[in-house]
C-alpha positions as CSV (number, residue, x, y, z in Angstrom):
1,X,-40.0,-63.0,-17.4
2,X,-44.0,-62.4,-17.0
3,X,-44.9,-60.0,-14.3
4,X,-48.3,-60.4,-12.3
5,X,-50.4,-58.0,-12.9
6,X,-51.1,-56.0,-10.2
7,X,-47.3,-55.0,-10.5
8,X,-47.7,-53.6,-14.2
9,X,-49.2,-50.1,-12.8
10,X,-46.1,-49.6,-10.3
11,X,-43.9,-49.9,-13.1
12,X,-46.0,-47.4,-15.4
13,X,-45.9,-45.0,-12.6
14,X,-42.2,-45.5,-11.8
15,X,-41.0,-45.1,-15.3
16,X,-43.5,-41.8,-15.5
17,X,-41.6,-40.3,-12.4
18,X,-38.2,-41.3,-13.7
19,X,-36.3,-38.2,-15.4
20,X,-36.8,-38.2,-19.1
21,X,-33.6,-37.9,-20.9
22,X,-33.1,-34.3,-22.4
23,X,-34.0,-34.0,-26.2
24,X,-31.0,-34.1,-28.6
25,X,-30.7,-30.6,-30.2
26,X,-27.2,-31.0,-31.4
27,X,-26.5,-32.6,-34.6
28,X,-23.1,-33.9,-35.0
29,X,-23.0,-34.7,-38.4
30,X,-23.9,-31.7,-39.6
31,X,-21.1,-30.2,-36.8
32,X,-18.9,-33.0,-38.9
33,X,-19.8,-31.3,-42.2
34,X,-18.3,-27.9,-40.7
35,X,-15.4,-29.5,-39.7
36,X,-14.6,-30.9,-43.6
37,X,-15.1,-27.4,-45.1
38,X,-12.6,-26.0,-42.5
39,X,-9.8,-28.9,-43.7
40,X,-11.1,-27.8,-47.5
41,X,-10.0,-24.3,-46.9
42,X,-6.6,-25.4,-46.2
43,X,-4.8,-24.3,-43.1
44,X,-5.8,-21.3,-41.7
45,X,-2.6,-19.4,-40.5
46,X,-3.4,-15.3,-40.3
47,X,-2.3,-13.8,-43.8
48,X,-2.6,-16.8,-45.9
49,X,-5.1,-17.6,-48.2
50,X,-6.9,-20.4,-46.8
51,X,-7.5,-18.1,-43.5
52,X,-9.3,-15.3,-45.8
53,X,-11.2,-18.2,-47.1
54,X,-12.4,-18.8,-43.9
55,X,-12.5,-15.8,-42.5
56,X,-15.5,-15.2,-45.2
57,X,-17.7,-18.2,-44.5
58,X,-17.3,-18.1,-40.6
59,X,-18.7,-14.3,-40.7
60,X,-21.5,-15.5,-43.6
61,X,-22.5,-18.4,-41.1
62,X,-22.7,-16.6,-38.6
63,X,-25.2,-13.6,-39.7
64,X,-27.2,-16.4,-40.9
65,X,-28.0,-18.2,-37.5
66,X,-27.4,-15.5,-35.1
67,X,-29.8,-12.6,-33.9
68,X,-26.8,-10.1,-34.0
69,X,-23.1,-10.4,-35.1
70,X,-20.2,-8.5,-34.1
71,X,-17.0,-8.3,-35.6
72,X,-13.3,-7.1,-34.3
73,X,-10.8,-6.3,-37.2
74,X,-7.7,-5.5,-36.3
75,X,-3.9,-5.2,-37.4
76,X,-1.5,-7.5,-35.0
77,X,1.9,-6.8,-35.4
78,X,4.6,-9.4,-33.8
79,X,7.8,-8.8,-32.2
80,X,9.8,-9.6,-35.8
81,X,7.3,-6.7,-37.3
82,X,5.4,-9.4,-39.3
83,X,1.9,-7.6,-39.6
84,X,-1.4,-10.2,-39.3
85,X,-4.9,-9.6,-40.1
86,X,-6.8,-10.9,-37.9
87,X,-10.7,-10.8,-36.8
88,X,-12.6,-12.5,-33.8
89,X,-17.0,-12.9,-34.5
90,X,-19.3,-13.0,-31.8
91,X,-22.7,-14.4,-32.7
92,X,-24.9,-13.4,-30.3
93,X,-28.4,-15.1,-29.0
94,X,-30.8,-13.2,-27.3
95,X,-28.6,-10.1,-27.2
96,X,-31.4,-8.0,-25.2
97,X,-30.7,-10.7,-22.1
98,X,-28.7,-9.0,-19.2
99,X,-27.4,-12.6,-18.3
100,X,-24.8,-14.1,-20.6
101,X,-23.1,-17.3,-21.3
102,X,-19.8,-17.3,-23.3
103,X,-19.0,-20.2,-25.6
104,X,-15.7,-20.0,-27.3
105,X,-13.0,-21.7,-29.5
106,X,-10.1,-20.7,-31.9
107,X,-10.4,-20.6,-35.6
108,X,-6.8,-20.3,-36.9
109,X,-4.0,-22.4,-37.7
110,X,-0.4,-23.3,-36.5
111,X,1.9,-22.0,-39.0
112,X,4.8,-24.8,-38.2
113,X,4.0,-28.3,-36.9
114,X,7.0,-27.9,-34.0
115,X,5.8,-30.1,-31.7
116,X,8.5,-32.4,-30.0
117,X,8.7,-35.5,-32.6
118,X,7.0,-34.1,-35.6
119,X,7.6,-35.9,-38.8
120,X,8.0,-32.5,-40.5
121,X,8.7,-29.6,-38.1
122,X,8.3,-26.7,-41.3
123,X,5.0,-27.6,-42.3
124,X,2.0,-26.0,-41.3
125,X,-0.7,-28.2,-39.0
126,X,-3.7,-28.8,-40.6
127,X,-6.1,-28.5,-37.4
128,X,-8.4,-31.0,-38.2
129,X,-8.6,-31.2,-33.9
130,X,-6.7,-28.6,-33.1
131,X,-8.9,-25.3,-34.3
132,X,-12.1,-26.9,-36.6
133,X,-13.0,-29.2,-34.1
134,X,-14.0,-26.4,-31.3
135,X,-15.2,-24.1,-34.2
136,X,-17.5,-27.0,-35.8
137,X,-19.1,-27.4,-32.4
138,X,-19.8,-23.9,-32.0
139,X,-21.5,-23.6,-35.3
140,X,-23.6,-26.5,-34.3
141,X,-24.3,-24.7,-30.9
142,X,-25.5,-21.9,-33.4
143,X,-27.7,-24.6,-35.4
144,X,-29.4,-25.2,-32.1
145,X,-30.0,-21.9,-30.9
146,X,-31.5,-20.5,-34.1
147,X,-33.8,-23.7,-33.8
148,X,-34.7,-22.9,-30.5
149,X,-33.5,-19.9,-29.2
150,X,-32.0,-19.9,-25.7
151,X,-34.0,-18.5,-22.4
152,X,-30.3,-16.7,-21.6
153,X,-28.4,-14.8,-23.3
154,X,-25.8,-16.6,-25.3
155,X,-22.5,-15.5,-27.2
156,X,-20.4,-17.4,-28.9
157,X,-16.8,-16.1,-29.5
158,X,-14.7,-17.1,-32.3
159,X,-11.6,-15.7,-31.7
160,X,-8.2,-15.5,-33.7
161,X,-4.6,-16.0,-33.4
162,X,-4.5,-18.4,-31.2
163,X,-1.7,-20.4,-32.2
164,X,0.4,-17.8,-34.0
165,X,3.6,-18.1,-31.9
166,X,5.3,-19.9,-28.9
167,X,3.2,-20.4,-25.8
168,X,6.5,-19.5,-23.9
169,X,6.0,-15.8,-25.2
170,X,3.2,-14.2,-24.2
171,X,2.5,-11.8,-26.8
172,X,2.5,-14.4,-29.7
173,X,-0.2,-16.4,-29.2
174,X,-3.7,-16.3,-27.5
175,X,-3.6,-12.8,-29.6
176,X,-7.3,-12.6,-30.2
177,X,-8.5,-13.6,-26.9
178,X,-6.6,-11.3,-25.2
179,X,-8.0,-8.5,-27.9
180,X,-11.3,-9.6,-26.4
181,X,-10.7,-9.1,-22.9
182,X,-9.4,-5.6,-24.0
183,X,-12.5,-4.6,-25.8
184,X,-15.7,-5.9,-24.1
185,X,-18.3,-3.9,-24.3
186,X,-19.1,-2.1,-20.4
187,X,-20.9,-4.2,-18.7
188,X,-21.3,-7.6,-20.4
189,X,-19.1,-9.3,-18.3
190,X,-20.6,-13.1,-19.0
191,X,-21.7,-14.9,-16.4
192,X,-19.1,-17.6,-17.1
193,X,-17.2,-19.0,-20.4
194,X,-16.3,-21.7,-21.7
195,X,-13.7,-22.6,-23.8
196,X,-14.5,-25.6,-26.4
197,X,-10.2,-26.8,-27.6
198,X,-9.6,-30.3,-29.3
199,X,-12.7,-31.7,-28.7
200,X,-13.1,-33.5,-31.9
201,X,-10.7,-36.9,-30.9
202,X,-12.1,-40.1,-31.7
203,X,-10.7,-41.5,-28.5
204,X,-12.4,-38.8,-26.5
205,X,-11.4,-38.3,-22.7
206,X,-11.9,-34.9,-21.5
207,X,-10.2,-34.5,-17.8
208,X,-10.5,-31.2,-15.9
209,X,-7.9,-28.9,-16.5
210,X,-5.6,-27.5,-13.8
211,X,-6.0,-23.7,-14.4
212,X,-9.9,-24.5,-14.9
213,X,-10.1,-25.6,-11.0
214,X,-8.0,-23.1,-10.1
215,X,-9.9,-20.1,-11.3
216,X,-13.5,-21.3,-11.7
217,X,-14.3,-24.2,-10.3
218,X,-17.9,-24.1,-10.0
219,X,-18.0,-23.4,-13.4
220,X,-16.1,-26.7,-14.0
221,X,-18.5,-28.8,-11.6
222,X,-21.6,-27.4,-13.6
223,X,-20.3,-28.6,-16.8
224,X,-19.0,-31.9,-15.5
225,X,-22.3,-32.6,-13.3
226,X,-24.0,-32.0,-16.7
227,X,-22.0,-34.3,-19.0
228,X,-22.5,-37.3,-16.0
229,X,-26.5,-36.3,-15.8
230,X,-27.3,-36.7,-19.8
231,X,-25.1,-39.7,-20.2
232,X,-21.5,-38.7,-21.4
233,X,-19.4,-39.4,-17.7
234,X,-17.3,-41.7,-19.5
235,X,-16.1,-39.4,-21.7
236,X,-15.9,-36.2,-19.4
237,X,-13.7,-37.9,-16.7
238,X,-14.3,-36.6,-13.4
239,X,-10.4,-36.0,-12.1
240,X,-7.8,-33.7,-13.1
241,X,-4.7,-34.5,-15.3
242,X,-3.5,-31.6,-17.2
243,X,-2.9,-27.6,-16.7
244,X,-3.0,-25.3,-19.5
245,X,-2.3,-22.1,-21.0
246,X,-5.2,-21.8,-23.3
247,X,-7.8,-18.9,-24.4
248,X,-9.7,-19.4,-21.2
249,X,-6.4,-17.8,-19.1
250,X,-6.6,-14.9,-20.6
251,X,-10.4,-14.7,-19.9
252,X,-9.6,-15.1,-16.5
253,X,-7.8,-12.6,-16.2
254,X,-10.3,-9.8,-16.4
255,X,-12.2,-11.2,-14.3
256,X,-14.1,-13.5,-16.3
257,X,-15.3,-17.5,-14.4
258,X,-13.8,-19.0,-17.6
259,X,-12.7,-22.9,-18.0
260,X,-11.4,-25.2,-20.5
261,X,-13.3,-28.3,-22.2
262,X,-10.3,-30.0,-23.7
263,X,-8.9,-33.4,-24.7
264,X,-5.0,-33.1,-24.2
265,X,-4.4,-36.6,-24.7
266,X,-4.4,-36.2,-29.0
267,X,-0.7,-37.6,-30.3
268,X,-1.1,-35.5,-33.1
269,X,-1.0,-32.1,-31.7
270,X,0.6,-29.4,-33.6
271,X,2.0,-31.9,-35.8
272,X,1.5,-32.5,-39.7
273,X,-1.1,-35.3,-38.4
274,X,-4.0,-33.4,-37.2
275,X,-6.1,-34.7,-40.0
276,X,-9.5,-35.6,-40.4
277,X,-9.4,-39.3,-39.8
278,X,-8.2,-38.6,-36.1
279,X,-11.1,-37.0,-35.9
280,X,-14.9,-38.4,-35.5
281,X,-18.5,-36.6,-35.3
282,X,-19.5,-39.3,-32.4
283,X,-16.8,-37.3,-30.2
284,X,-18.5,-33.6,-31.6
285,X,-22.1,-35.1,-30.9
286,X,-20.9,-35.7,-27.0
287,X,-19.3,-32.4,-26.2
288,X,-22.1,-30.8,-28.0
289,X,-25.0,-32.7,-26.0
290,X,-23.2,-31.2,-22.9
291,X,-23.1,-27.6,-24.3
292,X,-26.7,-27.6,-25.1
293,X,-27.9,-29.0,-22.0
294,X,-25.9,-26.7,-20.2
295,X,-27.4,-23.6,-21.9
296,X,-30.5,-25.2,-21.4
297,X,-29.9,-25.6,-17.7
298,X,-28.7,-22.3,-17.2
299,X,-31.7,-20.7,-19.0
300,X,-33.7,-22.7,-16.8
301,X,-33.2,-21.2,-13.5
């Protein structure tokens, strides 16, 4: 259809007034490469060879990207007397900034695929989604922040020992986030924290999580509003569904406004089938876009 010439200036004016979409800083394909590399190490069970390889790789990548890196090494002794060499890695950007936000994910994987209905409850979990996707997301964010430093302080926390034991036993899971919570630097409490867990599912559906809504509803609103504003509202569904015990709960207990961004509707959770064919670069792209937009908006205020 041809418009009258008189309408053309008006259309151009309206177009110029429309809010331009944010630049795409996060590279989903590169993040997926980080996911692939983690799986190549094998299961990242604390004390295993794959865990040791992953530990060195993660440390080197963090140091090549961040302004500074804090490493927390300790030995955790389980109730059965098993000694686990654990490590948290904190990659810091703009470390001198007094106002900071925290993004975190766990990098270990579960020793046994013990979910109900698992075809082999003795096998380790490969952790393509449950473990590798969150780490890949944070590394993709680190790449973007290296290219364009943030106006606000940003800490990327890779926690260990999240998935070792039974979640019914509070001493055997969430070990890394509990260690971080007990060893924060004085006066370094972030404005808020966002946990990214199981964010690579090919069929991405991220609902609002119950403990997040109770503990930090304004942070949930910030993330879901951002997702809608940048065109990812279909994946970030505006409604609650699951209430989960995850690393964000540990942080909430020490006064950090923490939420969980998680797609828990994942049939391969804690099974041997949590493999690379169940995850996608496109899902990482969607969540990575949201993460970067949240960071940039925080720095703009």
